[in-house]
C-alpha positions as CSV (number, residue, x, y, z in Angstrom):
1,M,108.8,110.7,118.6
2,N,112.4,111.8,117.6
3,A,112.8,108.8,115.2
4,C,110.8,108.0,112.2
5,V,111.0,105.9,109.0
6,F,109.4,107.6,106.0
7,I,108.2,105.7,103.0
8,H,107.6,108.0,100.1
9,T,105.2,106.9,97.3
10,N,102.5,107.8,94.9
11,H,99.2,106.2,93.7
12,K,101.1,103.7,91.5
13,Q,103.3,102.3,94.2
14,M,101.0,102.5,97.2
15,L,100.6,98.8,97.5
16,G,104.4,98.4,97.7
17,A,104.5,101.1,100.4
18,L,101.9,99.3,102.5
19,V,103.9,96.1,102.2
20,A,107.1,97.9,103.1
21,Q,105.5,99.4,106.2
22,H,104.3,95.9,107.3
23,A,107.9,94.5,106.7
24,L,109.4,97.3,108.9
25,R,107.1,96.6,111.8
26,R,107.3,92.8,111.4
27,S,111.1,92.8,111.5
28,S,111.6,95.1,114.5
29,T,111.6,94.4,118.3
30,H,111.7,98.2,119.0
31,N,108.5,99.3,117.5
32,D,107.7,101.6,120.5
33,Q,110.9,103.6,119.7
34,F,110.0,104.9,116.3
35,D,107.2,105.9,114.0
36,V,106.6,104.7,110.4
37,R,104.9,107.2,108.1
38,I,103.9,106.8,104.4
39,I,104.2,110.1,102.6
40,D,102.0,110.2,99.5
41,S,102.6,112.5,96.6
42,A,98.9,113.4,96.7
43,Q,99.6,115.2,100.0
44,F,101.9,117.7,98.3
45,G,100.1,119.9,95.8
46,F,103.2,121.4,94.3
47,L,104.0,118.0,92.6
48,A,100.7,118.0,90.7
49,E,100.7,121.8,90.1
50,L,103.7,121.7,87.7
51,D,102.4,118.7,85.8
52,G,103.3,119.1,82.1
53,Q,105.9,121.8,82.6
54,S,109.6,121.4,81.7
55,Y,112.4,120.9,84.2
56,L,116.1,120.2,84.1
57,R,117.1,116.6,84.2
58,D,120.4,115.0,83.1
59,G,121.4,118.3,81.5
60,V,118.3,118.3,79.2
61,K,114.7,119.6,79.5
62,R,112.1,117.0,80.4
63,V,108.4,117.3,80.9
64,W,107.3,116.7,84.5
65,L,104.7,113.9,84.6
66,Y,102.8,113.7,87.9
67,D,101.4,110.3,86.7
68,D,104.8,108.8,86.2
69,L,105.7,105.7,88.3
70,Q,108.4,107.7,90.2
71,S,106.8,111.1,90.6
72,F,107.3,110.7,94.4
73,T,111.1,110.9,94.3
74,P,111.4,114.6,95.2
75,L,109.8,113.7,98.6
76,R,113.1,112.1,99.6
77,F,114.0,115.6,100.8
78,M,110.9,116.2,102.8
79,P,111.6,114.3,106.1
80,P,113.7,117.0,107.9
81,E,110.9,119.5,107.4
82,L,108.2,117.0,108.5
83,M,110.3,116.3,111.7
84,G,110.6,120.0,112.5
85,Y,114.4,119.7,111.8
86,E,114.8,117.6,114.9
87,G,115.7,113.9,115.6
88,R,116.5,111.1,113.2
89,A,114.8,109.9,110.1
90,V,115.2,107.1,107.6
91,I,113.8,107.8,104.1
92,M,113.2,104.8,101.8
93,D,111.5,104.0,98.5
94,P,108.3,102.0,98.4
95,D,110.0,99.0,96.8
96,I,112.3,98.3,99.8
97,F,111.5,95.6,102.3
98,A,113.0,95.1,105.7
99,V,114.3,91.7,106.8
100,A,116.2,93.2,109.8
101,D,115.4,95.6,112.6
102,I,115.4,99.1,111.3
103,W,116.1,100.4,114.8
104,E,119.7,99.1,114.4
105,L,120.1,101.8,111.7
106,L,118.0,104.5,113.3
107,S,120.0,104.4,116.5
108,R,123.5,104.0,115.2
109,D,126.4,106.5,115.7
110,M,126.5,108.7,112.6
111,G,130.0,109.9,113.3
112,G,129.0,113.6,113.1
113,N,127.6,113.2,109.6
114,S,124.3,114.7,108.4
115,I,123.5,111.8,106.0
116,L,124.5,108.1,105.7
117,C,123.9,106.4,102.4
118,R,125.5,104.1,99.9
119,A,126.8,104.7,96.4
120,R,124.7,103.8,93.3
121,S,125.8,100.6,91.5
122,G,127.2,100.4,88.0
123,P,128.4,103.4,86.0
124,K,126.3,105.9,87.9
125,G,128.1,105.1,91.1
126,L,131.6,104.4,89.7
127,V,131.9,107.0,87.0
128,D,129.3,109.6,87.9
129,K,129.8,109.4,91.7
130,C,126.1,109.3,92.2
131,L,124.9,108.4,95.7
132,A,121.8,106.4,96.3
133,S,119.3,108.6,98.0
134,S,116.7,105.8,97.9
135,V,117.7,104.9,101.5
136,M,119.2,107.6,103.7
137,L,119.7,108.0,107.5
138,L,119.3,111.7,108.3
139,D,120.2,113.9,111.2
140,C,117.4,116.3,110.7
141,A,118.9,119.1,112.8
142,K,121.8,119.3,110.4
143,L,119.6,119.5,107.2
144,T,117.9,122.9,107.8
145,H,118.8,123.9,104.2
146,W,116.5,121.1,102.8
147,R,113.4,122.9,101.6
148,C,111.7,120.3,99.3
149,E,109.2,122.5,97.5
150,D,111.7,125.3,96.9
151,Q,114.2,122.9,95.5
152,F,111.6,121.2,93.4
153,R,110.5,124.5,91.9
154,S,114.2,125.5,91.2
155,M,114.4,122.6,88.7
156,F,111.7,124.3,86.6
157,A,113.6,127.6,86.8
158,G,116.7,125.8,85.4
159,E,118.6,126.4,88.6
160,L,118.9,122.8,89.8
161,D,119.3,119.6,87.9
162,Y,117.2,116.7,89.1
163,H,120.1,114.3,88.6
164,D,122.4,116.4,90.8
165,W,119.7,116.7,93.4
166,V,118.8,113.0,93.8
167,C,122.5,112.0,93.6
168,L,123.2,114.3,96.5
169,K,125.7,116.3,94.4
170,T,124.4,119.5,95.8
171,E,125.5,118.4,99.3
172,D,128.9,118.8,101.0
173,R,130.4,115.3,100.6
174,A,132.3,115.9,103.9
175,T,128.9,115.6,105.7
176,I,127.9,112.3,104.1
177,G,129.0,109.0,105.6
178,P,129.0,105.5,104.0
179,L,126.2,103.1,104.6
180,E,126.8,99.3,104.3
181,H,125.3,97.8,101.1
182,Q,123.1,95.5,103.2
183,W,121.0,98.5,104.3
184,N,120.1,99.1,100.6
185,D,120.7,95.8,98.9
186,F,120.1,96.3,95.2
187,D,118.2,93.1,94.0
188,R,120.5,91.0,96.1
189,F,118.8,88.9,98.8
190,T,121.1,86.8,101.1
191,T,121.4,86.2,104.8
192,E,123.3,89.4,105.1
193,T,120.6,91.6,103.6
194,K,118.9,94.0,105.9
195,L,116.8,96.1,103.5
196,L,116.1,94.4,100.1
197,H,115.7,97.0,97.4
198,T,114.0,95.7,94.2
199,T,115.6,98.5,92.4
200,R,115.5,97.1,88.9
201,R,112.1,98.5,88.0
202,K,111.6,96.2,85.0
203,T,111.6,93.1,87.3
204,Q,109.6,94.4,90.3
205,P,107.8,91.2,91.5
206,W,104.3,92.7,91.8
207,K,104.5,94.2,88.3
208,S,105.3,91.3,86.0
209,G,103.5,91.4,82.7
210,L,102.2,95.0,83.0
211,P,103.1,97.6,80.4
212,I,106.1,99.7,81.5
213,D,105.1,103.1,83.0
214,W,108.4,104.7,84.0
215,R,110.8,106.9,82.2
216,P,114.3,105.8,81.4
217,A,117.3,108.2,81.6
218,E,118.1,110.2,78.4
219,R,121.7,110.9,79.1
220,F,124.4,108.2,79.1
221,R,127.8,109.6,79.8
222,L,129.7,106.5,78.7
223,F,127.9,106.3,75.4
224,P,125.9,109.4,74.5
225,P,124.2,107.9,71.4
226,I,122.0,105.8,73.6
227,G,120.6,109.0,75.0
228,W,120.0,110.3,71.5
229,L,118.1,107.2,70.6
230,M,116.0,107.3,73.8
231,R,115.0,110.9,73.1
232,A,114.1,110.0,69.5
233,R,111.9,107.1,70.8
234,R,110.0,109.4,73.1
235,R,109.4,112.0,70.5
236,L,108.2,109.5,67.9
237,F,106.3,107.0,70.0
238,G,105.4,108.8,73.3
239,E,106.7,108.6,76.8
240,Y,106.4,104.9,77.2
241,G,106.3,103.8,73.6
242,L,108.4,100.7,72.7
243,L,109.5,100.2,76.3
244,G,107.7,96.8,76.5
245,H,106.5,95.1,79.6
246,Y,107.7,94.3,83.1
247,K,109.5,90.9,83.4
248,S,109.5,88.2,86.0
249,H,112.2,88.7,88.7
250,P,115.1,86.4,88.1
251,D,115.3,85.6,91.8
252,Q,112.3,83.6,92.9
253,N,113.1,84.3,96.6
254,Q,112.5,88.0,96.0
255,E,109.1,87.3,94.5
256,N,108.3,84.9,97.4
257,L,109.3,87.5,100.0
258,F,107.0,90.2,98.5
259,F,104.0,87.9,98.1
260,G,104.7,86.3,101.5
261,L,104.6,89.8,103.1
262,L,101.5,90.7,101.0
263,K,99.8,87.5,102.2
264,E,100.4,88.6,105.8
265,C,99.0,92.0,105.1
266,L,95.8,90.4,103.8
267,D,95.6,88.1,106.8
268,Q,96.0,91.1,109.2
269,G,93.6,93.4,107.3
270,S,96.1,96.2,106.5
271,I,95.3,95.4,102.8
272,N,92.1,93.8,101.7
273,E,91.2,91.9,98.5
274,A,89.0,94.7,97.2
275,M,92.0,97.1,97.2
276,L,94.2,94.4,95.6
277,R,91.6,93.9,92.8
278,D,91.4,97.7,92.3
279,E,95.2,97.9,92.0
280,M,95.2,95.1,89.5
281,A,92.5,96.8,87.4
282,L,94.5,100.1,87.4
283,N,97.6,98.2,86.2
284,H,99.5,99.0,89.4
285,V,99.7,95.3,90.3
286,R,100.1,92.2,88.1
287,H,96.9,90.7,87.0
288,D,97.7,87.2,88.3
289,A,98.5,88.5,91.8
290,L,95.8,86.4,93.5
291,E,97.1,83.2,91.8
292,V,100.7,84.1,92.9
293,L,99.5,84.6,96.4
294,D,98.0,81.2,96.5
295,R,101.3,79.5,95.8
296,A,103.5,81.9,97.8
297,P,105.2,80.2,100.7
298,T,104.5,81.1,104.4
299,L,107.4,83.2,105.7
300,A,109.4,82.1,108.7
301,P,108.6,84.0,112.0
302,P,110.3,87.3,112.7
303,G,113.8,86.9,114.0
304,D,114.7,84.1,111.6
305,P,115.5,84.5,107.9
306,P,112.1,84.7,106.2
307,L,113.1,82.2,103.5
308,A,116.0,79.7,102.9
309,L,118.7,82.0,101.5
310,A,122.2,81.8,100.3
311,T,125.0,83.2,102.5
């Protein structure tokens, strides 16, 4: 097919990716028009090959950890290659859940642009002009310069900064068009939301109570001393030392959506209880997930808002 949604993930976020895949299919009335593919970091040996080596990130050298929660992010730049540089693709993180028909995005007029995406929120978007590559609509024929492995390796040669890469600063801004926030709604879930992104990692609903296993930024342009403190913390206490635990999501509807979708996956057999228990044992999923599932509400049928939401 000439249209595909790619969900990039790794072993730590595979459950989220499977739930995201289910949400895409559940919410679409055009499932015969596009593919959905999960791309797993385990399929791309170059990501593991450089484990433990230093790369450039936020202007400083960091050690690449293949076992980190977000080691899949370089795969955001793989879809054009996988599509043979033809057709349309949407790339999305594994913590993004569709509540609208993704075909509306895949089939839209791109206005001649190569990429559609939204800006990051907060200082990264306003001050640093960082674009959110966590959801992108791609015209693959116009992205023949994307060579994911080559670009990944260039970070270790000190030729490319990870921050510049994932913020799309290496792209010609004239080729990037805006995407409405509803197609990458950062922890905001209303009747206008189309793709809910549980982007605040510390409150991802399926992680509550687990020890934090992701790496915070170590460069803060507005107040650099924060970055100095974060680097000192890592050197003294290890990568995840003193970072604490995941917290409950402040919006109960977002937890209800995820576990409502997960309940449907279990009912349909795309995820089974044995897998869920394994993920709990590995600290990839909160240890009370089965209890949360028991009290999760049944979602409304596709076509209606899945839960009672604010406008």
